PyMOL Python script that loads the backbone (N, CA, C, O; Angstrom):
from pymol import cmd

cmd.read_pdbstr("""\
ATOM      1  N   MET A   1     114.343  92.206  95.756  1.00  0.00           N
ATOM      2  CA  MET A   1     115.265  93.518  96.390  1.00  0.00           C
ATOM      3  C   MET A   1     114.356  94.175  97.160  1.00  0.00           C
ATOM      4  O   MET A   1     113.189  94.028  96.797  1.00  0.00           O
ATOM      5  N   VAL A   2     114.576  94.972  98.278  1.00  0.00           N
ATOM      6  CA  VAL A   2     113.764  95.791  99.150  1.00  0.00           C
ATOM      7  C   VAL A   2     113.277  97.042  98.417  1.00  0.00           C
ATOM      8  O   VAL A   2     112.139  97.439  98.167  1.00  0.00           O
ATOM      9  N   GLU A   3     114.649  97.606  98.116  1.00  0.00           N
ATOM     10  CA  GLU A   3     114.637  98.847  97.104  1.00  0.00           C
ATOM     11  C   GLU A   3     113.444  98.747  95.949  1.00  0.00           C
ATOM     12  O   GLU A   3     112.709  99.709  95.723  1.00  0.00           O
ATOM     13  N   ASP A   4     113.314  97.332  95.158  1.00  0.00           N
ATOM     14  CA  ASP A   4     112.369  97.514  94.178  1.00  0.00           C
ATOM     15  C   ASP A   4     110.961  97.854  94.660  1.00  0.00           C
ATOM     16  O   ASP A   4     110.212  98.656  94.101  1.00  0.00           O
ATOM     17  N   LYS A   5     110.682  97.137  95.784  1.00  0.00           N
ATOM     18  CA  LYS A   5     109.293  97.447  96.531  1.00  0.00           C
ATOM     19  C   LYS A   5     109.016  98.888  96.745  1.00  0.00           C
ATOM     20  O   LYS A   5     107.983  99.444  96.371  1.00  0.00           O
ATOM     21  N   ARG A   6     109.997  99.462  97.368  1.00  0.00           N
ATOM     22  CA  ARG A   6     109.962 100.972  97.852  1.00  0.00           C
ATOM     23  C   ARG A   6     109.816 101.989  96.631  1.00  0.00           C
ATOM     24  O   ARG A   6     108.976 102.889  96.614  1.00  0.00           O
ATOM     25  N   PHE A   7     110.737 101.736  95.607  1.00  0.00           N
ATOM     26  CA  PHE A   7     110.726 102.458  94.475  1.00  0.00           C
ATOM     27  C   PHE A   7     109.388 102.480  93.688  1.00  0.00           C
ATOM     28  O   PHE A   7     108.818 103.507  93.319  1.00  0.00           O
ATOM     29  N   GLN A   8     108.976 101.247  93.487  1.00  0.00           N
ATOM     30  CA  GLN A   8     107.472 100.918  92.926  1.00  0.00           C
ATOM     31  C   GLN A   8     106.388 101.762  93.524  1.00  0.00           C
ATOM     32  O   GLN A   8     105.593 102.367  92.805  1.00  0.00           O
ATOM     33  N   ALA A   9     106.331 101.824  95.274  1.00  0.00           N
ATOM     34  CA  ALA A   9     105.468 102.144  95.960  1.00  0.00           C
ATOM     35  C   ALA A   9     105.460 103.649  95.527  1.00  0.00           C
ATOM     36  O   ALA A   9     104.375 104.095  95.154  1.00  0.00           O
ATOM     37  N   LEU A  10     106.636 104.554  95.533  1.00  0.00           N
ATOM     38  CA  LEU A  10     106.961 105.892  95.218  1.00  0.00           C
ATOM     39  C   LEU A  10     106.720 106.485  93.921  1.00  0.00           C
ATOM     40  O   LEU A  10     106.582 107.685  93.680  1.00  0.00           O
ATOM     41  N   ALA A  11     106.678 105.298  92.929  1.00  0.00           N
ATOM     42  CA  ALA A  11     106.504 105.662  91.398  1.00  0.00           C
ATOM     43  C   ALA A  11     105.262 106.371  91.305  1.00  0.00           C
ATOM     44  O   ALA A  11     105.209 107.285  90.483  1.00  0.00           O
ATOM     45  N   ASP A  12     104.239 106.108  92.012  1.00  0.00           N
ATOM     46  CA  ASP A  12     103.051 106.756  91.649  1.00  0.00           C
ATOM     47  C   ASP A  12     102.764 108.088  92.041  1.00  0.00           C
ATOM     48  O   ASP A  12     103.132 108.230  93.207  1.00  0.00           O
ATOM     49  N   PRO A  13     102.279 109.107  91.591  1.00  0.00           N
ATOM     50  CA  PRO A  13     102.349 110.525  91.857  1.00  0.00           C
ATOM     51  C   PRO A  13     101.369 110.573  93.118  1.00  0.00           C
ATOM     52  O   PRO A  13     101.650 111.362  94.020  1.00  0.00           O
ATOM     53  N   SER A  14     100.405 109.893  93.209  1.00  0.00           N
ATOM     54  CA  SER A  14      99.371 109.928  94.404  1.00  0.00           C
ATOM     55  C   SER A  14     100.085 109.547  95.663  1.00  0.00           C
ATOM     56  O   SER A  14     100.050 110.283  96.649  1.00  0.00           O
ATOM     57  N   ARG A  15     100.746 108.386  95.645  1.00  0.00           N
ATOM     58  CA  ARG A  15     101.411 107.851  96.808  1.00  0.00           C
ATOM     59  C   ARG A  15     102.454 108.725  97.030  1.00  0.00           C
ATOM     60  O   ARG A  15     102.453 109.181  98.174  1.00  0.00           O
ATOM     61  N   ARG A  16     103.374 109.121  96.288  1.00  0.00           N
ATOM     62  CA  ARG A  16     104.459 110.234  96.599  1.00  0.00           C
ATOM     63  C   ARG A  16     103.794 111.423  97.289  1.00  0.00           C
ATOM     64  O   ARG A  16     104.463 111.921  98.194  1.00  0.00           O
ATOM     65  N   ALA A  17     102.509 112.017  97.015  1.00  0.00           N
ATOM     66  CA  ALA A  17     102.000 113.046  97.535  1.00  0.00           C
ATOM     67  C   ALA A  17     101.519 112.670  98.989  1.00  0.00           C
ATOM     68  O   ALA A  17     101.701 113.412  99.955  1.00  0.00           O
ATOM     69  N   ILE A  18     100.956 111.581  99.043  1.00  0.00           N
ATOM     70  CA  ILE A  18     100.455 110.983 100.190  1.00  0.00           C
ATOM     71  C   ILE A  18     101.318 110.811 101.247  1.00  0.00           C
ATOM     72  O   ILE A  18     100.958 110.988 102.411  1.00  0.00           O
ATOM     73  N   PHE A  19     102.830 110.358 100.817  1.00  0.00           N
ATOM     74  CA  PHE A  19     103.833 110.092 101.744  1.00  0.00           C
ATOM     75  C   PHE A  19     104.387 111.386 102.141  1.00  0.00           C
ATOM     76  O   PHE A  19     104.603 111.635 103.327  1.00  0.00           O
ATOM     77  N   GLU A  20     104.678 112.395 101.005  1.00  0.00           N
ATOM     78  CA  GLU A  20     104.876 113.764 101.522  1.00  0.00           C
ATOM     79  C   GLU A  20     104.238 114.523 102.583  1.00  0.00           C
ATOM     80  O   GLU A  20     104.798 115.318 103.339  1.00  0.00           O
ATOM     81  N   SER A  21     102.853 114.157 102.561  1.00  0.00           N
ATOM     82  CA  SER A  21     102.035 114.719 103.407  1.00  0.00           C
ATOM     83  C   SER A  21     102.277 114.079 104.784  1.00  0.00           C
ATOM     84  O   SER A  21     102.253 114.730 105.828  1.00  0.00           O
ATOM     85  N   LEU A  22     102.474 112.969 104.725  1.00  0.00           N
ATOM     86  CA  LEU A  22     102.733 112.269 106.204  1.00  0.00           C
ATOM     87  C   LEU A  22     104.074 112.415 106.644  1.00  0.00           C
ATOM     88  O   LEU A  22     104.392 111.916 107.724  1.00  0.00           O
ATOM     89  N   THR A  23     105.129 113.196 105.771  1.00  0.00           N
ATOM     90  CA  THR A  23     106.132 113.560 106.541  1.00  0.00           C
ATOM     91  C   THR A  23     105.960 114.853 107.373  1.00  0.00           C
ATOM     92  O   THR A  23     106.877 115.210 108.112  1.00  0.00           O
ATOM     93  N   ARG A  24     104.864 115.535 107.280  1.00  0.00           N
ATOM     94  CA  ARG A  24     104.585 116.604 107.970  1.00  0.00           C
ATOM     95  C   ARG A  24     103.745 116.223 109.389  1.00  0.00           C
ATOM     96  O   ARG A  24     103.361 117.084 110.181  1.00  0.00           O
ATOM     97  N   GLY A  25     103.566 114.990 109.532  1.00  0.00           N
ATOM     98  CA  GLY A  25     102.857 114.566 110.705  1.00  0.00           C
ATOM     99  C   GLY A  25     101.842 113.328 110.336  1.00  0.00           C
ATOM    100  O   GLY A  25     101.629 113.041 109.158  1.00  0.00           O
ATOM    101  N   GLU A  26     101.271 112.664 111.347  1.00  0.00           N
ATOM    102  CA  GLU A  26     100.467 111.488 111.226  1.00  0.00           C
ATOM    103  C   GLU A  26      99.132 112.118 110.764  1.00  0.00           C
ATOM    104  O   GLU A  26      98.798 113.290 110.941  1.00  0.00           O
ATOM    105  N   ALA A  27      98.482 111.231 110.197  1.00  0.00           N
ATOM    106  CA  ALA A  27      97.045 111.494 109.450  1.00  0.00           C
ATOM    107  C   ALA A  27      96.025 110.291 109.218  1.00  0.00           C
ATOM    108  O   ALA A  27      96.252 109.136 108.858  1.00  0.00           O
ATOM    109  N   ALA A  28      94.941 110.868 109.509  1.00  0.00           N
ATOM    110  CA  ALA A  28      93.937 109.345 109.223  1.00  0.00           C
ATOM    111  C   ALA A  28      93.674 109.372 107.802  1.00  0.00           C
ATOM    112  O   ALA A  28      94.069 110.265 107.052  1.00  0.00           O
ATOM    113  N   VAL A  29      92.974 108.334 107.445  1.00  0.00           N
ATOM    114  CA  VAL A  29      92.465 108.110 105.834  1.00  0.00           C
ATOM    115  C   VAL A  29      91.482 109.037 105.692  1.00  0.00           C
ATOM    116  O   VAL A  29      91.253 109.380 104.532  1.00  0.00           O
ATOM    117  N   LYS A  30      90.743 109.608 106.684  1.00  0.00           N
ATOM    118  CA  LYS A  30      89.951 110.664 106.235  1.00  0.00           C
ATOM    119  C   LYS A  30      90.221 111.942 106.269  1.00  0.00           C
ATOM    120  O   LYS A  30      89.522 112.866 105.854  1.00  0.00           O
ATOM    121  N   ASP A  31      91.486 111.989 106.886  1.00  0.00           N
ATOM    122  CA  ASP A  31      92.108 113.457 106.787  1.00  0.00           C
ATOM    123  C   ASP A  31      93.066 113.484 105.540  1.00  0.00           C
ATOM    124  O   ASP A  31      93.612 114.535 105.205  1.00  0.00           O
ATOM    125  N   LEU A  32      93.241 112.416 104.925  1.00  0.00           N
ATOM    126  CA  LEU A  32      94.079 112.383 103.680  1.00  0.00           C
ATOM    127  C   LEU A  32      93.061 112.521 102.466  1.00  0.00           C
ATOM    128  O   LEU A  32      93.300 113.283 101.530  1.00  0.00           O
ATOM    129  N   THR A  33      91.898 111.731 102.534  1.00  0.00           N
ATOM    130  CA  THR A  33      90.691 111.940 101.705  1.00  0.00           C
ATOM    131  C   THR A  33      90.521 113.202 101.437  1.00  0.00           C
ATOM    132  O   THR A  33      90.642 113.623 100.286  1.00  0.00           O
ATOM    133  N   ALA A  34      90.211 113.997 102.484  1.00  0.00           N
ATOM    134  CA  ALA A  34      89.990 115.447 102.422  1.00  0.00           C
ATOM    135  C   ALA A  34      90.975 116.471 101.842  1.00  0.00           C
ATOM    136  O   ALA A  34      90.544 117.468 101.263  1.00  0.00           O
ATOM    137  N   ARG A  35      92.259 116.249 101.982  1.00  0.00           N
ATOM    138  CA  ARG A  35      93.534 116.831 101.439  1.00  0.00           C
ATOM    139  C   ARG A  35      93.643 116.693  99.882  1.00  0.00           C
ATOM    140  O   ARG A  35      94.003 117.630  99.169  1.00  0.00           O
ATOM    141  N   PHE A  36      93.304 115.450  99.410  1.00  0.00           N
ATOM    142  CA  PHE A  36      93.550 115.079  98.073  1.00  0.00           C
ATOM    143  C   PHE A  36      92.166 115.052  97.357  1.00  0.00           C
ATOM    144  O   PHE A  36      91.106 115.177  97.971  1.00  0.00           O
ATOM    145  N   ASP A  37      92.273 114.857  95.825  1.00  0.00           N
ATOM    146  CA  ASP A  37      91.121 114.471  95.367  1.00  0.00           C
ATOM    147  C   ASP A  37      90.990 113.044  94.874  1.00  0.00           C
ATOM    148  O   ASP A  37      90.817 112.729  93.696  1.00  0.00           O
ATOM    149  N   ILE A  38      91.085 112.263  95.843  1.00  0.00           N
ATOM    150  CA  ILE A  38      90.919 111.005  95.690  1.00  0.00           C
ATOM    151  C   ILE A  38      90.099 110.272  96.560  1.00  0.00           C
ATOM    152  O   ILE A  38      89.985 110.653  97.725  1.00  0.00           O
ATOM    153  N   SER A  39      89.465 109.194  96.128  1.00  0.00           N
ATOM    154  CA  SER A  39      88.203 108.536  96.965  1.00  0.00           C
ATOM    155  C   SER A  39      88.813 107.666  98.337  1.00  0.00           C
ATOM    156  O   SER A  39      89.955 107.212  98.421  1.00  0.00           O
ATOM    157  N   GLN A  40      88.081 107.597  99.044  1.00  0.00           N
ATOM    158  CA  GLN A  40      88.763 107.068 100.285  1.00  0.00           C
ATOM    159  C   GLN A  40      89.077 105.434 100.150  1.00  0.00           C
ATOM    160  O   GLN A  40      89.845 104.921 100.964  1.00  0.00           O
ATOM    161  N   PRO A  41      88.562 104.761  99.268  1.00  0.00           N
ATOM    162  CA  PRO A  41      89.102 103.605  99.063  1.00  0.00           C
ATOM    163  C   PRO A  41      90.437 103.583  98.254  1.00  0.00           C
ATOM    164  O   PRO A  41      91.314 102.744  98.462  1.00  0.00           O
ATOM    165  N   ALA A  42      90.512 104.422  97.454  1.00  0.00           N
ATOM    166  CA  ALA A  42      91.611 104.630  96.693  1.00  0.00           C
ATOM    167  C   ALA A  42      92.971 105.206  97.577  1.00  0.00           C
ATOM    168  O   ALA A  42      94.118 104.879  97.272  1.00  0.00           O
ATOM    169  N   VAL A  43      92.656 106.088  98.683  1.00  0.00           N
ATOM    170  CA  VAL A  43      93.611 106.488  99.514  1.00  0.00           C
ATOM    171  C   VAL A  43      93.848 105.081 100.444  1.00  0.00           C
ATOM    172  O   VAL A  43      95.017 104.777 100.683  1.00  0.00           O
ATOM    173  N   SER A  44      93.043 104.445 100.832  1.00  0.00           N
ATOM    174  CA  SER A  44      93.372 103.222 101.546  1.00  0.00           C
ATOM    175  C   SER A  44      94.230 102.271 100.909  1.00  0.00           C
ATOM    176  O   SER A  44      95.160 101.750 101.525  1.00  0.00           O
ATOM    177  N   GLN A  45      93.931 101.966  99.501  1.00  0.00           N
ATOM    178  CA  GLN A  45      94.619 101.193  98.745  1.00  0.00           C
ATOM    179  C   GLN A  45      96.328 101.841  98.870  1.00  0.00           C
ATOM    180  O   GLN A  45      97.333 101.247  99.261  1.00  0.00           O
ATOM    181  N   HIS A  46      96.187 103.169  98.410  1.00  0.00           N
ATOM    182  CA  HIS A  46      97.727 103.639  98.505  1.00  0.00           C
ATOM    183  C   HIS A  46      98.374 103.377  99.729  1.00  0.00           C
ATOM    184  O   HIS A  46      99.531 102.957  99.758  1.00  0.00           O
ATOM    185  N   LEU A  47      97.665 103.608 100.807  1.00  0.00           N
ATOM    186  CA  LEU A  47      98.376 103.402 102.260  1.00  0.00           C
ATOM    187  C   LEU A  47      98.979 102.083 102.275  1.00  0.00           C
ATOM    188  O   LEU A  47     100.138 101.771 102.549  1.00  0.00           O
ATOM    189  N   ALA A  48      97.865 101.268 101.889  1.00  0.00           N
ATOM    190  CA  ALA A  48      98.239  99.761 101.941  1.00  0.00           C
ATOM    191  C   ALA A  48      99.643  99.275 101.288  1.00  0.00           C
ATOM    192  O   ALA A  48     100.510  98.537 101.756  1.00  0.00           O
ATOM    193  N   THR A  49      99.561  99.957 100.026  1.00  0.00           N
ATOM    194  CA  THR A  49     100.857  99.721  99.194  1.00  0.00           C
ATOM    195  C   THR A  49     102.004 100.459 100.085  1.00  0.00           C
ATOM    196  O   THR A  49     102.970  99.731 100.310  1.00  0.00           O
ATOM    197  N   LEU A  50     102.058 101.462 100.503  1.00  0.00           N
ATOM    198  CA  LEU A  50     102.998 101.925 101.196  1.00  0.00           C
ATOM    199  C   LEU A  50     103.382 101.419 102.533  1.00  0.00           C
ATOM    200  O   LEU A  50     104.433 101.622 103.139  1.00  0.00           O
ATOM    201  N   LYS A  51     102.489 100.819 102.840  1.00  0.00           N
ATOM    202  CA  LYS A  51     102.718  99.983 104.273  1.00  0.00           C
ATOM    203  C   LYS A  51     103.333  98.827 104.076  1.00  0.00           C
ATOM    204  O   LYS A  51     104.197  98.387 104.835  1.00  0.00           O
ATOM    205  N   ASP A  52     102.863  98.173 102.882  1.00  0.00           N
ATOM    206  CA  ASP A  52     103.504  96.786 102.592  1.00  0.00           C
ATOM    207  C   ASP A  52     105.130  97.045 101.991  1.00  0.00           C
ATOM    208  O   ASP A  52     105.976  96.152 102.022  1.00  0.00           O
ATOM    209  N   ALA A  53     105.356  98.247 101.516  1.00  0.00           N
ATOM    210  CA  ALA A  53     106.676  98.710 101.156  1.00  0.00           C
ATOM    211  C   ALA A  53     107.559  99.119 102.385  1.00  0.00           C
ATOM    212  O   ALA A  53     108.722  99.470 102.183  1.00  0.00           O
ATOM    213  N   GLY A  54     107.061  99.086 103.605  1.00  0.00           N
ATOM    214  CA  GLY A  54     107.792  99.585 104.745  1.00  0.00           C
ATOM    215  C   GLY A  54     108.027 100.980 104.794  1.00  0.00           C
ATOM    216  O   GLY A  54     108.984 101.357 105.470  1.00  0.00           O
ATOM    217  N   LEU A  55     107.264 101.899 104.144  1.00  0.00           N
ATOM    218  CA  LEU A  55     107.448 103.280 104.049  1.00  0.00           C
ATOM    219  C   LEU A  55     106.628 103.892 105.087  1.00  0.00           C
ATOM    220  O   LEU A  55     107.110 104.933 105.535  1.00  0.00           O
ATOM    221  N   VAL A  56     105.416 103.488 105.632  1.00  0.00           N
ATOM    222  CA  VAL A  56     104.696 103.992 106.403  1.00  0.00           C
ATOM    223  C   VAL A  56     104.089 102.765 107.471  1.00  0.00           C
ATOM    224  O   VAL A  56     104.196 101.548 107.317  1.00  0.00           O
ATOM    225  N   ASN A  57     103.424 103.502 108.591  1.00  0.00           N
ATOM    226  CA  ASN A  57     103.127 102.265 109.407  1.00  0.00           C
ATOM    227  C   ASN A  57     101.724 103.145 110.064  1.00  0.00           C
ATOM    228  O   ASN A  57     101.638 104.369 109.973  1.00  0.00           O
ATOM    229  N   GLY A  58     100.754 102.347 110.675  1.00  0.00           N
ATOM    230  CA  GLY A  58      99.565 102.876 111.199  1.00  0.00           C
ATOM    231  C   GLY A  58      99.526 102.479 112.496  1.00  0.00           C
ATOM    232  O   GLY A  58     100.161 101.527 112.949  1.00  0.00           O
ATOM    233  N   ARG A  59      98.656 103.323 113.218  1.00  0.00           N
ATOM    234  CA  ARG A  59      97.973 102.664 114.540  1.00  0.00           C
ATOM    235  C   ARG A  59      96.543 102.886 114.571  1.00  0.00           C
ATOM    236  O   ARG A  59      96.080 103.905 114.057  1.00  0.00           O
ATOM    237  N   ARG A  60      95.870 102.104 115.075  1.00  0.00           N
ATOM    238  CA  ARG A  60      94.440 102.169 115.403  1.00  0.00           C
ATOM    239  C   ARG A  60      94.058 103.060 116.758  1.00  0.00           C
ATOM    240  O   ARG A  60      94.711 103.024 117.801  1.00  0.00           O
ATOM    241  N   GLU A  61      93.121 103.695 116.580  1.00  0.00           N
ATOM    242  CA  GLU A  61      92.603 104.408 117.651  1.00  0.00           C
ATOM    243  C   GLU A  61      90.954 104.456 117.419  1.00  0.00           C
ATOM    244  O   GLU A  61      90.348 105.062 116.536  1.00  0.00           O
ATOM    245  N   GLY A  62      90.515 103.775 118.301  1.00  0.00           N
ATOM    246  CA  GLY A  62      88.924 103.486 117.885  1.00  0.00           C
ATOM    247  C   GLY A  62      88.722 103.120 116.570  1.00  0.00           C
ATOM    248  O   GLY A  62      89.426 102.205 116.144  1.00  0.00           O
ATOM    249  N   ARG A  63      87.848 103.674 115.770  1.00  0.00           N
ATOM    250  CA  ARG A  63      87.542 103.399 114.281  1.00  0.00           C
ATOM    251  C   ARG A  63      88.365 103.805 113.569  1.00  0.00           C
ATOM    252  O   ARG A  63      88.265 103.346 112.431  1.00  0.00           O
ATOM    253  N   CYS A  64      89.396 104.679 113.763  1.00  0.00           N
ATOM    254  CA  CYS A  64      90.344 105.260 112.807  1.00  0.00           C
ATOM    255  C   CYS A  64      91.726 104.737 112.747  1.00  0.00           C
ATOM    256  O   CYS A  64      92.204 104.314 113.799  1.00  0.00           O
ATOM    257  N   VAL A  65      92.403 104.707 111.721  1.00  0.00           N
ATOM    258  CA  VAL A  65      93.975 104.292 111.612  1.00  0.00           C
ATOM    259  C   VAL A  65      94.401 105.507 111.251  1.00  0.00           C
ATOM    260  O   VAL A  65      93.965 106.212 110.341  1.00  0.00           O
ATOM    261  N   TYR A  66      95.446 105.768 112.155  1.00  0.00           N
ATOM    262  CA  TYR A  66      96.559 106.987 111.905  1.00  0.00           C
ATOM    263  C   TYR A  66      97.761 106.428 111.385  1.00  0.00           C
ATOM    264  O   TYR A  66      98.442 105.533 111.885  1.00  0.00           O
ATOM    265  N   TYR A  67      97.975 107.150 110.164  1.00  0.00           N
ATOM    266  CA  TYR A  67      99.254 106.598 109.439  1.00  0.00           C
ATOM    267  C   TYR A  67     100.436 107.691 109.739  1.00  0.00           C
ATOM    268  O   TYR A  67     100.243 108.889 109.949  1.00  0.00           O
ATOM    269  N   ARG A  68     101.746 106.998 109.713  1.00  0.00           N
ATOM    270  CA  ARG A  68     102.706 108.075 109.783  1.00  0.00           C
ATOM    271  C   ARG A  68     104.008 107.441 108.988  1.00  0.00           C
ATOM    272  O   ARG A  68     104.074 106.231 108.771  1.00  0.00           O
ATOM    273  N   VAL A  69     104.966 108.302 108.600  1.00  0.00           N
ATOM    274  CA  VAL A  69     106.186 107.747 107.969  1.00  0.00           C
ATOM    275  C   VAL A  69     106.953 106.951 108.751  1.00  0.00           C
ATOM    276  O   VAL A  69     107.389 107.460 109.784  1.00  0.00           O
ATOM    277  N   GLU A  70     107.283 105.581 108.456  1.00  0.00           N
ATOM    278  CA  GLU A  70     108.100 104.654 108.950  1.00  0.00           C
ATOM    279  C   GLU A  70     109.654 105.205 108.854  1.00  0.00           C
ATOM    280  O   GLU A  70     110.287 104.835 107.865  1.00  0.00           O
ATOM    281  N   PRO A  71     110.286 106.026 109.769  1.00  0.00           N
ATOM    282  CA  PRO A  71     111.783 106.369 109.782  1.00  0.00           C
ATOM    283  C   PRO A  71     112.631 105.467 109.034  1.00  0.00           C
ATOM    284  O   PRO A  71     113.263 105.841 108.045  1.00  0.00           O
ATOM    285  N   ARG A  72     112.655 104.397 109.444  1.00  0.00           N
ATOM    286  CA  ARG A  72     113.573 103.332 108.710  1.00  0.00           C
ATOM    287  C   ARG A  72     113.212 103.035 107.309  1.00  0.00           C
ATOM    288  O   ARG A  72     114.037 102.550 106.534  1.00  0.00           O
ATOM    289  N   GLY A  73     111.854 103.346 106.922  1.00  0.00           N
ATOM    290  CA  GLY A  73     111.632 102.963 105.629  1.00  0.00           C
ATOM    291  C   GLY A  73     112.497 103.392 104.422  1.00  0.00           C
ATOM    292  O   GLY A  73     112.733 102.700 103.432  1.00  0.00           O
ATOM    293  N   MET A  74     112.969 104.755 104.687  1.00  0.00           N
ATOM    294  CA  MET A  74     113.709 105.426 103.549  1.00  0.00           C
ATOM    295  C   MET A  74     115.207 104.905 103.176  1.00  0.00           C
ATOM    296  O   MET A  74     115.760 105.037 102.084  1.00  0.00           O
ATOM    297  N   LYS A  75     115.770 104.234 104.433  1.00  0.00           N
ATOM    298  CA  LYS A  75     117.175 103.729 104.676  1.00  0.00           C
ATOM    299  C   LYS A  75     117.676 103.189 103.530  1.00  0.00           C
ATOM    300  O   LYS A  75     118.594 103.771 102.953  1.00  0.00           O
ATOM    301  N   PRO A  76     117.181 102.073 103.063  1.00  0.00           N
ATOM    302  CA  PRO A  76     117.615 101.232 101.808  1.00  0.00           C
ATOM    303  C   PRO A  76     117.730 102.113 100.690  1.00  0.00           C
ATOM    304  O   PRO A  76     118.730 102.048  99.976  1.00  0.00           O
ATOM    305  N   LEU A  77     116.682 103.049 100.428  1.00  0.00           N
ATOM    306  CA  LEU A  77     116.604 103.765  99.215  1.00  0.00           C
ATOM    307  C   LEU A  77     117.827 104.844  99.249  1.00  0.00           C
ATOM    308  O   LEU A  77     118.532 105.175  98.295  1.00  0.00           O
ATOM    309  N   ILE A  78     117.887 105.255 100.441  1.00  0.00           N
ATOM    310  CA  ILE A  78     118.994 106.424 100.516  1.00  0.00           C
ATOM    311  C   ILE A  78     120.460 105.716 100.508  1.00  0.00           C
ATOM    312  O   ILE A  78     121.417 106.293  99.992  1.00  0.00           O
ATOM    313  N   ASP A  79     120.568 104.565 101.046  1.00  0.00           N
ATOM    314  CA  ASP A  79     121.808 103.657 100.940  1.00  0.00           C
ATOM    315  C   ASP A  79     122.092 103.204  99.417  1.00  0.00           C
ATOM    316  O   ASP A  79     123.234 103.182  98.958  1.00  0.00           O
ATOM    317  N   TRP A  80     120.881 102.825  98.635  1.00  0.00           N
ATOM    318  CA  TRP A  80     121.115 102.466  97.380  1.00  0.00           C
ATOM    319  C   TRP A  80     121.658 103.693  96.548  1.00  0.00           C
ATOM    320  O   TRP A  80     122.638 103.554  95.816  1.00  0.00           O
ATOM    321  N   ILE A  81     121.036 104.827  96.669  1.00  0.00           N
ATOM    322  CA  ILE A  81     121.293 106.000  95.908  1.00  0.00           C
ATOM    323  C   ILE A  81     122.880 106.396  96.215  1.00  0.00           C
ATOM    324  O   ILE A  81     123.665 106.591  95.288  1.00  0.00           O
ATOM    325  N   ALA A  82     123.268 106.496  97.604  1.00  0.00           N
ATOM    326  CA  ALA A  82     124.495 106.877  98.104  1.00  0.00           C
ATOM    327  C   ALA A  82     125.785 106.351  97.540  1.00  0.00           C
ATOM    328  O   ALA A  82     126.884 106.900  97.469  1.00  0.00           O
ATOM    329  N   HIS A  83     125.270 104.784  97.035  1.00  0.00           N
ATOM    330  CA  HIS A  83     126.276 103.965  96.227  1.00  0.00           C
ATOM    331  C   HIS A  83     126.648 104.627  94.656  1.00  0.00           C
ATOM    332  O   HIS A  83     127.605 104.282  93.962  1.00  0.00           O
ATOM    333  N   TYR A  84     125.909 105.374  94.407  1.00  0.00           N
ATOM    334  CA  TYR A  84     126.134 105.950  93.061  1.00  0.00           C
ATOM    335  C   TYR A  84     126.287 107.449  93.144  1.00  0.00           C
ATOM    336  O   TYR A  84     125.930 108.152  92.199  1.00  0.00           O
ATOM    337  N   ARG A  85     126.767 107.921  94.158  1.00  0.00           N
ATOM    338  CA  ARG A  85     127.026 109.447  94.433  1.00  0.00           C
ATOM    339  C   ARG A  85     128.447 109.899  93.702  1.00  0.00           C
ATOM    340  O   ARG A  85     128.838 111.020  93.377  1.00  0.00           O
ATOM    341  N   ALA A  86     129.061 108.609  93.570  1.00  0.00           N
ATOM    342  CA  ALA A  86     130.477 109.109  93.076  1.00  0.00           C
ATOM    343  C   ALA A  86     130.449 109.191  91.259  1.00  0.00           C
ATOM    344  O   ALA A  86     131.390 109.495  90.526  1.00  0.00           O
ATOM    345  N   PHE A  87     129.406 108.907  90.969  1.00  0.00           N
ATOM    346  CA  PHE A  87     129.342 108.838  89.314  1.00  0.00           C
ATOM    347  C   PHE A  87     128.901 110.087  89.033  1.00  0.00           C
ATOM    348  O   PHE A  87     128.722 110.430  87.864  1.00  0.00           O
TER     349      PHE A  87
END
""", "prot")
cmd.dss("prot")
cmd.show_as("cartoon", "prot")
cmd.util.cbc("prot")
cmd.orient("prot")
């Protein structure tokens, strides 16, 4: 299920914080590393997990990759949650 991968990606507090940061605009790995008390390799791994789940995407500009939220990434989660709104 697509939702499973996305819920798993957002289950980690560091990934949620990175995702939340990206909702305010795109950022390079170095920018995210400076914002959080996380090593560059760890930030890169978290971004890879978020990207694999379809929640973020990136664009390369020279040596930097800039990540941003994938707007369609949350739709399956929102739809899944909306199904249970009646309860």
